[in-house]
C-alpha positions in Angstrom: 6.3 12.9 3.6 8.2 12.9 0.1 6.6 13.5 -2.6 7.0 11.3 -6.2 5.7 11.7 -9.9 2.2 11.0 -10.1 1.8 7.1 -11.4 4.9 6.6 -11.1 6.9 3.1 -9.8 8.0 4.9 -5.9 4.9 6.4 -5.7 2.9 2.7 -6.8 5.3 1.1 -3.8 4.3 3.0 -1.4 0.9 2.4 -1.2 2.2 -1.3 -0.9 4.9 0.2 1.8 1.7 1.8 3.3 -0.3 -1.9 3.5 2.8 -3.6 4.8 3.0 -1.1 7.5 -0.3 -0.5 7.9 -0.9 -3.2 11.0 2.8 -1.9 12.9 4.9 -4.2 11.5 6.2 -5.8 8.6 5.6 -9.8 8.4 7.9 -12.3 7.1 4.5 -13.4 5.5 3.4 -10.5 3.9 7.0 -10.2 2.5 7.5 -13.8 1.0 3.9 -12.8 -0.7 5.2 -10.1 -2.2 7.9 -12.2 -3.9 6.0 -14.6 -5.3 3.9 -12.1 -6.7 7.0 -10.3 -8.2 5.4 -7.4 -7.3 8.8 -5.0 -7.5 8.2 -6.3 -11.9 4.8 -5.2 -11.7 5.2 -2.1 -10.4 8.5 -1.3 -12.7 11.3 -1.1 -10.1 13.8 -3.8 -8.7 13.8 -5.7 -5.7 16.5 -2.9 -4.2 14.7 0.0 -5.5 11.0 -1.6 -3.7 13.4 -1.9 -1.0 14.2 1.6 -0.4 11.0 3.0 -1.2 9.8 1.0 1.5 12.6 2.0 3.7 12.5 5.6 2.8 8.5 5.2 3.9 9.3 3.9 7.3 11.7 7.0 7.1 9.1 9.4 7.0 6.6 7.5 9.1 8.8 7.8 11.7 9.9 11.9 11.7 6.5 12.6 11.3 5.2 10.3 14.9 4.8 11.9 18.1 3.5 9.1 20.0 3.8 5.1 20.7 5.0 3.0 17.7 1.2 1.8 16.8 0.5 5.3 15.9 3.9 5.7 14.0 1.6 3.2 10.9 -1.4 5.5 11.0 -1.3 8.3 8.3 -3.4 11.2 9.4 -6.1 11.5 6.8 -4.7 14.5 5.2 -1.4 12.3 4.2 -3.5 9.4 3.6 -5.5 11.4 0.5 -2.4 13.3 -0.9 -0.7 9.5 -1.1 -3.8 8.0 -2.9 -3.7 11.3 -5.2 -0.2 10.6 -6.8 -1.7 7.2 -8.4 -4.7 8.0 -10.9 -4.0 5.9 -13.8 -6.9 3.4 -13.2 -5.4 0.1 -14.7 -2.5 1.1 -11.8 -4.8 1.1 -8.8 -6.7 -1.3 -9.5 -3.2 -3.1 -9.8 -2.2 -1.2 -6.3 -5.4 -2.3 -4.3 -4.9 -6.1 -5.8 -1.5 -6.4 -4.4 -2.2 -4.4 -1.3 -5.3 -7.3 -1.1 -2.6 -9.6 -1.6 -0.5 -8.8 1.5 -2.8 -7.7 4.2 -4.5 -11.6 3.5 -1.3 -13.1 3.3 -1.0 -14.1 7.1 -4.3 -15.1 7.1 -5.3 -11.8 9.6 -6.9 -8.1 8.3 -5.7 -6.0 11.0 -7.7 -3.1 11.6 -5.2 -0.5 10.4 -5.1 -2.8 7.1 -8.8 -2.4 6.6 -8.6 1.3 6.8 -5.6 1.7 4.6 -7.5 -0.9 1.6 -10.7 0.7 2.0 -9.2 3.9 2.2 -7.6 3.2 -1.4 -11.0 1.7 -2.9 -12.7 4.7 -2.1 -10.3 7.2 -2.8 -10.0 5.1 -6.1 -13.7 5.3 -7.0 -13.1 1.2 -7.1 -16.4 0.0 -5.0 -17.8 -1.5 -8.1 -15.0 -3.6 -8.6 -14.9 -5.2 -5.3 -17.9 -6.0 -5.7 -17.7 -7.7 -9.2 -19.0 -11.2 -8.9 -16.2 -14.1 -9.2 -15.5 -15.3 -13.0 -16.8 -11.8 -13.9 -20.3 -12.5 -14.1 
């Protein structure tokens, strides 16, 4: 698995790519949501740069795959920890959780793999209290 500088736009984009691919496919509805949110700009990348990160992440997943397609999108706990460790900026972490949540909810169904990725981000980044915050900031 490639590594990127900590808190870099590419490291951040890879977390979003992980959310996109965590259910085993790239859904057009999810990609449309990313476009609607201008996720690439939010992360400091051009659209082409963002897509290049997704592509290279797919290559990394394929290179690490040992069995069927459904398992290819599963990242082992050690690698997941390493990916999450590349992001340590609290504001960027919150932004990424928001983007990932929007992506996985875009098709109206949160798959098991998507839930695992979101849960890992919240746990690794200590955002449990932020996820429980009442609407309206109360």
